[in-house]
C-alpha angles and dihedrals in degrees: 000000000000113000105156136045087239090056091048091049092050098043092049103039097102093050094045092049092051093048093048090052094049102031108023115191089228115048117243093196106051125084124266113213127200135193111210113205096162114145090227089069119081093216137021109267131208114198131182121196124189133199115212128219118214116205092017095151094052091046093052091049091052092047090053091054094047097032095111089055089056089049088052091052091050092047089054092051088053092046092053093046092052088052088057090045093052093047091050088050090059096254123137132189122254090241108057112251096000127085120199118218088237090059092047090048092052090052091046091051087058092048092240127158139085115231108149133238093017099046092052087068102074096188087057098039098052091051092049092051093046090048090055096046093046095050098048091101092050090053090049091049091053095047107029110012136022144279138171121253111209123216087257094057095258120147106228138172093037106170136186118226088266089061093250112147116240123210114281116253104227121208089254093051092049089053091048090050091051091052093044092055091048093049095052093042090052092050092049094050094043094043085224134108113174126189089253092056090044090055093053095044091049087054092055093043090051088059089059100052091124088061108039087034093215129125118268116266097203114242136179129277109285140244096355129138110260120244113245131206116206118211138173122235116221122224111231134163087267091055133258113346130188131191101232094167093062089045091055095044095048098045091049090051094050096040104031122188095025112135096216146359144203122240125207112200117198127197104209116217094001103098090231113132116238121272121228120205146158106272096201091061094049123096111258096232129151092223110018112180111230129180111210090202093054109027123192118256095259089060095054117087 
């Protein structure tokens, strides 16, 4: 029975490592674009870097064959996290020290549990609880019964003990489930749930509406490298200042429709390394004073 965050971290480390290797929250294949506004450059520069993936076709074929096992690993992560949430809510299993899945399912149906910061967001938490309760039979079919794996990697013919068919879990939905489990585990372990992380998690949950049976919330595009804008800070009598307002305006103009961006702040001639931060969390000042030796929270990854 999971009672502490440390116990959850240790009990789920194997599954989380496997999921991160197969379905990373940030893509290792897509391109990462940058907008360079540094004053040392004669012109504004847009750059795109790409990371290749050798053997991608063979890797995808293997993932399709093993995809239900990854779903099982993600389901276990969610199961353990709910044990922690129920304990922190003051709930206990009927049998001391041992939860049954049926007991956890009943609590999930009632949207119980305390697992900050995730459980504080009721739109997110109710969908997570429903997702758990409504995939119990898929988990049981994977572990104890049977299902049919289609050529596309879909889990089909998922049946309850009564014989009632449950919704298929498509390959895309299994992937979304895996990334959902990783996202909420990361938020729980870091005790942090930023707007950026919420946007991504919502996108994954929106791919699972057939299973949590709630309306889409509307998130951002998933698992993509974040565009970055590079700017110079200027040394003034008040200290180093940076024009974050211009950085925000220009990067939105060049990359319209993106929900968030990174910012890299350089300190020319100082010897200080650049700071990388979340631009959407930064104050949009024309001359924001920033101390490279003591950066603000939005510039600490």
